[in-house]
C-alpha positions as CSV (number, residue, x, y, z in Angstrom):
1,G,136.1,109.2,83.7
2,V,132.7,109.4,85.5
3,T,133.8,110.0,89.1
4,T,130.9,111.8,90.7
5,L,127.1,111.5,91.1
6,E,126.7,114.8,89.2
7,K,128.8,113.6,86.2
8,L,126.7,110.4,86.1
9,A,123.5,112.3,86.3
10,K,124.5,114.6,83.4
11,L,125.9,111.8,81.2
12,K,124.5,112.0,77.7
13,P,121.9,109.3,76.9
14,T,123.9,108.3,73.8
15,K,127.0,107.6,75.9
16,K,128.2,104.0,75.9
17,I,130.2,102.3,78.7
18,R,132.2,99.3,77.7
19,S,131.0,96.0,79.4
20,L,128.0,97.8,81.0
21,P,124.6,97.0,79.4
22,E,122.7,100.0,78.1
23,Q,119.7,99.3,80.3
24,S,121.8,99.2,83.4
25,L,123.5,102.5,82.5
26,T,120.1,104.1,81.9
27,K,118.9,103.0,85.3
28,L,122.1,104.3,87.0
29,R,121.9,107.6,85.2
30,E,118.2,108.1,86.0
31,Q,118.9,107.3,89.7
32,A,121.8,109.7,89.9
33,A,119.7,112.4,88.2
34,M,116.9,112.0,90.8
35,Q,119.4,112.2,93.7
36,L,121.0,115.2,92.1
37,L,117.6,116.9,91.9
38,G,117.0,116.2,95.5
39,R,120.4,117.6,96.5
40,E,119.9,120.8,94.4
41,T,116.4,121.5,95.5
42,G,116.6,120.3,99.1
43,R,113.3,118.5,98.7
44,L,112.1,114.9,98.2
45,H,111.3,113.8,94.7
46,H,110.0,110.6,93.1
47,R,108.5,109.4,89.9
48,L,106.8,106.2,88.9
49,I,108.5,103.6,86.8
50,E,106.4,102.2,83.9
51,H,106.5,98.5,82.9
52,P,104.9,96.9,79.9
53,A,101.3,95.9,80.5
54,G,101.0,92.3,81.9
55,E,104.6,92.3,83.2
56,P,104.5,91.2,86.8
57,R,106.8,93.9,88.1
58,G,106.5,97.0,90.3
59,F,102.9,97.8,91.3
60,A,101.7,94.7,89.5
61,Q,103.0,92.6,92.4
62,L,100.5,94.2,94.8
63,P,97.5,92.0,95.6
64,P,94.1,93.5,96.5
65,P,94.2,95.0,100.1
66,D,92.3,92.8,102.7
67,A,91.1,93.5,106.2
68,G,93.2,90.5,107.4
69,D,96.5,91.9,106.0
70,V,99.5,91.6,108.4
71,Y,102.6,93.7,108.5
72,F,105.6,91.7,109.7
73,D,109.1,92.4,110.9
74,M,111.7,90.3,112.7
75,E,114.6,91.1,115.0
76,G,117.6,88.7,115.1
77,D,121.0,88.6,116.8
78,P,123.7,87.2,114.5
79,L,126.2,87.2,117.4
80,H,124.2,84.6,119.4
81,G,125.6,81.0,119.3
82,D,126.8,79.4,116.1
83,D,124.0,80.4,113.8
84,G,122.3,83.5,115.4
85,L,119.0,83.8,117.1
86,E,115.7,85.1,115.8
87,Y,114.3,86.5,119.0
88,L,111.4,88.7,118.0
89,F,108.5,88.3,115.6
90,G,106.4,91.5,115.4
91,V,103.1,91.9,113.7
92,H,100.8,94.8,113.1
93,Y,97.2,94.2,112.0
94,R,93.5,95.1,112.3
95,D,91.7,93.5,115.2
96,G,88.1,92.4,115.1
97,K,86.8,95.9,115.7
98,G,88.9,97.5,112.9
99,A,91.5,99.1,115.2
100,F,95.2,98.5,114.5
101,K,97.1,96.3,117.0
102,F,100.7,95.2,117.6
103,T,101.6,91.8,118.9
104,P,105.2,90.6,119.6
105,F,106.3,87.0,119.8
106,W,109.6,86.7,121.9
107,G,112.1,83.9,122.3
108,H,115.4,84.3,124.1
109,T,116.8,80.7,123.8
110,R,117.0,78.2,121.0
111,L,113.9,76.4,122.4
112,A,112.1,79.6,123.0
113,E,112.9,80.6,119.4
114,K,111.2,77.5,118.2
115,Q,108.2,78.1,120.4
116,A,107.9,81.7,119.3
117,F,108.1,80.6,115.6
118,E,105.4,78.0,116.2
119,R,103.1,80.5,118.0
120,F,103.6,83.0,115.2
121,M,102.9,80.5,112.4
122,D,99.8,79.1,114.3
123,W,98.5,82.7,114.8
124,L,99.0,83.4,111.1
125,D,97.2,80.2,110.2
126,Q,94.2,81.0,112.3
127,R,94.0,84.5,110.9
128,R,94.2,83.1,107.3
129,R,91.2,80.9,108.1
130,K,89.3,83.9,109.2
131,H,90.6,86.2,106.4
132,P,91.2,84.0,103.3
133,G,92.4,87.0,101.3
134,L,95.2,88.1,103.7
135,H,98.8,88.7,102.8
136,V,101.9,89.2,104.9
137,Y,103.9,92.3,104.1
138,H,107.5,92.7,104.9
139,Y,110.5,94.7,103.7
140,A,113.5,93.0,101.9
141,A,114.4,89.3,102.0
142,Y,115.2,88.9,105.7
143,E,111.9,87.7,106.9
144,D,111.3,85.3,104.0
145,T,114.8,83.8,104.5
146,A,114.6,83.6,108.3
147,L,111.2,81.8,108.2
148,K,112.6,79.1,105.9
149,K,115.6,78.8,108.1
150,L,113.6,78.4,111.2
151,S,111.2,75.8,109.7
152,S,114.2,73.8,108.6
153,R,116.3,74.3,111.8
154,H,113.5,73.2,114.1
155,A,111.7,70.8,111.7
156,T,108.4,72.3,112.4
157,R,105.5,74.0,110.5
158,E,107.1,73.1,107.2
159,A,103.8,72.3,105.5
160,L,102.2,75.5,106.8
161,L,105.0,77.7,105.6
162,D,105.1,75.9,102.3
163,T,101.4,76.7,101.9
164,F,102.0,80.4,102.5
165,L,104.9,80.4,100.0
166,R,103.0,78.5,97.3
167,E,100.0,80.8,97.7
168,R,102.4,83.8,97.4
169,R,101.0,85.3,100.6
170,L,104.4,86.9,101.6
171,V,104.8,90.2,99.8
172,D,108.1,92.0,99.8
173,L,107.4,95.7,99.6
174,Y,111.1,96.5,99.1
175,K,110.9,94.8,95.7
176,V,107.7,96.7,94.9
177,V,109.3,100.0,95.8
178,R,112.5,99.3,93.8
179,E,110.6,98.3,90.7
180,S,107.9,101.0,90.8
181,I,109.5,104.2,92.3
182,R,112.6,106.2,91.3
183,A,113.3,108.2,94.5
184,S,115.8,111.0,95.3
185,T,116.6,109.4,98.7
186,P,120.2,108.1,99.1
187,S,119.0,104.6,99.6
188,Y,115.9,102.5,99.3
189,S,115.9,101.4,103.0
190,I,112.6,101.8,104.7
191,K,114.2,104.5,106.9
192,D,114.8,106.6,103.8
193,I,111.7,105.8,101.8
194,E,109.4,106.5,104.8
195,K,110.4,110.2,104.5
196,F,107.8,110.4,101.8
197,Y,104.9,109.4,104.0
198,R,105.6,110.0,107.7
199,E,107.5,112.2,110.2
200,A,111.0,111.5,111.4
201,R,111.2,108.7,114.0
202,E,111.8,109.1,117.7
203,G,113.2,106.6,120.1
204,D,116.6,105.2,121.2
205,V,116.8,102.3,118.8
206,Q,116.8,103.6,115.2
207,T,118.4,100.9,113.1
208,A,118.7,97.1,112.9
209,G,122.3,97.4,113.9
210,A,121.4,99.3,117.0
211,S,118.8,96.7,118.0
212,I,121.6,94.0,117.9
213,V,123.7,96.2,120.3
214,Y,120.8,96.7,122.6
215,Y,119.9,93.0,122.6
216,E,123.5,92.1,123.4
217,R,123.4,94.6,126.3
218,Y,120.2,92.9,127.6
219,L,121.9,89.5,127.5
220,E,124.8,90.9,129.6
221,T,122.8,93.0,132.1
222,G,119.3,91.4,132.2
223,D,117.9,95.0,131.9
224,E,114.4,94.5,130.5
225,S,114.0,98.2,129.7
226,L,116.3,97.5,126.8
227,L,113.8,94.9,125.4
228,E,111.1,97.5,125.7
229,K,113.1,99.9,123.5
230,I,113.7,97.1,120.9
231,E,110.0,96.3,120.9
232,R,109.1,99.9,120.3
233,Y,111.6,100.0,117.4
234,N,110.0,96.8,116.0
235,E,106.5,98.2,116.3
236,D,107.7,101.4,114.6
237,D,108.9,99.3,111.7
238,V,105.7,97.4,111.2
239,V,103.6,100.6,111.5
240,S,105.8,102.1,108.9
241,L,105.2,99.1,106.7
242,R,101.5,99.6,106.9
243,L,101.9,103.3,106.0
244,L,104.2,102.4,103.1
245,H,101.6,100.0,101.8
246,E,98.9,102.6,102.0
247,W,101.2,105.1,100.2
248,L,102.0,102.6,97.5
249,L,98.3,101.9,96.9
250,A,97.8,105.6,96.5
251,Q,100.6,105.8,93.9
252,R,99.4,102.7,92.0
253,P,97.7,103.5,88.7
254,A,94.0,103.2,89.2
255,E,93.5,101.5,85.9
256,M,95.9,98.7,86.6
257,P,94.2,95.3,87.2
258,W,94.9,93.5,90.4
């Protein structure tokens, strides 16, 4: 009989739902209540989720920030060939003078995809040697999964990627957000969460789906201005990642050990 968000938000805490664990129901009810609050007030709201001390969840997954930290986002075309193409690796980072810089690694063919992957991994390895405390921040599982796929597909940089994975240098900020913040946004995509820490985006390409459409148009027309728009979208994503990381660090309880 619970058919609307409002009914779910106002469900009594003592209410039981058959076949639904109490913890899951509580999480759903609290999420609905937060979204209802945002709907009724017309403003953004969030609160922190507490976990038992020592439990590696939420903010506890954040390593100490480092000058070598890298913010990473990939663009892929699932319509390309039999198994898709990972055509753009974008990174945002501090250069030697402390200014932020963006570097793209492009590859428009299967061979170029391999070469772009190798250049990216080698660049990351060199940066790790200079900054032993660096971590690579991304949002959701796509980048982690795609890197493993590329290493296996091209039989290259397997040991290097394994080192990064074993040392837990890849940090998924989506998982940190989901386990540490209860937000009034309709989803936990970075496009929704970034409303808490930055102004609305500009530009023709606004979503991952749009980037696929633009890339397919480029393949048909050869119009390189389309690639420029995709690159700006990718850069916007990695800049947003860095701003999200800074926002999460500001929300993180000061007394929590790293």
